[in-house]
C-alpha positions in Angstrom: 16.4 190.9 232.9 16.8 194.6 231.8 19.5 193.6 229.3 17.1 191.1 227.7 14.4 193.7 227.4 16.8 196.3 225.9 18.0 193.6 223.4 14.4 192.7 222.5 13.5 196.4 221.9 16.6 196.9 219.7 15.8 193.8 217.6 12.2 194.9 217.3 13.1 198.4 216.2 15.5 196.9 213.7 12.8 194.7 212.3 10.4 197.6 212.0 13.1 199.6 210.2 13.7 196.7 207.9 10.0 196.4 207.1 9.8 200.1 206.3 12.7 199.7 203.9 10.7 197.1 201.9 8.4 199.9 200.6 8.3 199.9 196.8 10.7 202.0 194.9 9.0 201.4 191.6 5.3 201.5 190.8 5.6 198.3 188.8 6.2 196.4 192.1 2.7 197.3 193.3 -0.4 195.0 193.2 -3.9 196.0 193.9 -7.5 195.1 192.9 -9.3 196.5 189.9 -12.8 198.0 190.1 -14.3 194.5 189.7 -12.2 193.1 192.6 -9.8 191.2 190.3 -6.0 191.4 190.8 -4.4 194.3 189.1 -0.6 194.0 188.7 1.2 197.2 187.7 4.0 195.0 186.3 1.9 194.2 183.3 2.3 197.9 182.4 6.1 197.9 182.4 7.3 199.9 179.4 4.2 202.1 179.4 3.7 205.7 180.6 1.1 205.8 183.4 -1.1 208.7 184.5 -2.5 207.8 188.0 -5.4 209.9 189.1 -7.4 209.7 192.4 -11.0 210.2 191.2 -14.5 210.9 192.7 -18.0 210.9 191.2 -19.4 213.9 193.1 -16.7 216.5 192.8 -16.4 219.8 191.0 -13.5 218.2 189.1 -15.5 215.1 188.1 -15.9 216.4 184.5 -12.2 215.8 184.2 -13.2 212.1 183.4 -14.1 213.3 179.9 -10.6 214.9 179.4 -8.9 211.8 180.9 -10.8 209.6 178.5 -9.8 211.8 175.5 -6.1 211.6 176.6 -6.5 207.9 176.9 -8.0 207.6 173.4 -5.4 209.9 171.9 -2.2 208.3 173.4 -3.0 204.7 174.4 -1.6 203.4 171.1 1.6 205.3 171.8 2.0 203.7 175.3 0.0 205.8 177.7 -2.3 204.1 180.2 -4.5 206.2 182.5 -5.5 204.6 185.8 -8.4 205.9 187.8 -8.3 205.3 191.6 -11.5 206.1 193.4 -11.2 207.5 196.9 -13.6 209.1 199.4 -11.2 211.1 201.6 -12.3 214.6 200.3 -15.7 215.8 201.2 -17.1 212.2 201.0 -17.4 212.8 197.2 -17.0 209.1 196.3 -19.5 207.4 198.5 -20.5 204.6 196.1 -19.5 201.0 195.9 -17.1 199.8 193.2 -20.0 198.6 191.1 -21.8 202.0 191.4 -18.6 203.8 190.5 -18.0 201.6 187.5 -21.6 202.2 186.3 -21.3 205.9 186.8 -18.0 206.1 184.9 -19.1 204.0 182.0 -22.6 205.5 181.6 -21.7 209.2 182.2 -18.2 209.4 180.7 -17.7 206.2 178.7 -14.5 205.5 180.6 -12.4 202.8 179.0 -9.2 203.2 180.9 -8.5 200.9 183.9 -10.2 201.7 187.2 -9.0 200.3 190.5 -11.1 199.4 193.5 -11.8 202.3 195.9 -8.9 202.9 198.3 -7.6 205.3 200.9 -5.3 207.9 199.4 -4.5 209.9 202.6 -4.2 209.2 206.3 -4.7 206.1 208.2 -5.0 203.0 206.0 -3.4 204.7 203.0 -2.9 202.2 200.2 0.6 201.1 199.2 0.2 202.9 195.8 -0.5 206.2 197.4 2.1 205.7 200.1 4.6 205.3 197.2 3.3 208.2 195.2 3.2 210.7 198.1 6.6 209.8 199.5 8.6 209.2 196.2 7.3 212.1 194.1 9.5 215.1 193.6 6.7 217.0 195.4 6.1 214.9 198.6 3.2 215.1 200.9 -0.5 214.2 201.2 -2.9 214.2 198.3 -4.6 217.6 198.5 -8.0 216.8 196.8 -9.7 214.6 194.2 -8.1 214.4 190.7 -4.5 214.8 191.8 -2.3 213.3 189.0 1.0 211.5 189.0 2.9 210.8 185.8 5.0 207.6 185.7 7.6 207.0 183.1 8.3 203.7 181.3 10.8 202.7 184.1 8.1 203.1 186.8 9.5 206.3 188.2 7.4 209.4 189.0 8.3 212.2 186.6 7.1 215.8 186.1 6.2 216.3 189.7 2.6 216.2 190.8 -0.3 217.7 189.0 -2.9 219.2 191.3 -6.7 219.0 190.7 -6.8 222.3 188.9 -4.5 221.0 186.2 -6.9 219.8 183.5 -6.1 216.7 181.5 -5.7 218.7 178.3 -3.6 221.4 179.9 -0.4 222.3 178.0 1.7 221.5 181.0 0.4 218.0 181.4 0.2 217.1 177.7 3.8 218.2 177.1 5.0 216.1 180.1 3.1 213.1 178.8 4.5 213.5 175.3 8.0 213.9 176.7 7.6 210.7 178.7 6.2 208.8 175.7 9.2 210.0 173.6 11.7 208.3 176.0 13.0 205.0 174.9 11.5 201.9 176.4 
C-alpha cells in the first residue's frame, strides 16, 4: 500500500513539474483579453517591438500615459506597439472597471495603443503575461509599482532589462533601447 502511495506521489510531482515547464518562453505564445473583453493574441504582433506597461488611472505616474501615446504615435509605423495592462495591486490605484478605464484613457490622454483587460501583475492570481515577464526578464522579480515597462524585441524576447516607474517614456535610456530594438531585422 505504501509503495502505491509513493508511486502516486512521484507521478503527481512529475506531472506538476511538467505543467510548470509548459510556461511560455516567448510573449507571442500568450493570449489574453483586451479592454473590451475580446480575445487579444500576442501572436498577431510577431515581428513588432512591444513595450508592455502595467498602468493605473490614479497614480502619480499616470501622466506617463501622455508620453506613452507620443511614443506610440512616433514609432508605430516603424514597428513599435505599446500595450497598456491595467492593474490594481499598488495602492488600489486602478479601482475602475474595464469600461471606466477605457473611458478615462481615451478622454484624458487620447490613448490609441492597445489596452488589455485589468489583470493581476503580482502575487496570487498573477496573469500568465506577468508571470512570464517577471521570471524571464534579465531583472527577475515582482513588479514594484505601476508603470513598470518591459521591452520585447521582434522575436518575442525581453530585451533591455526592466524599466521602473521612474523611467519616463521619453527618457534617453528607454528611447535608445526602443530604437535599437526597432533597428534589428525582422
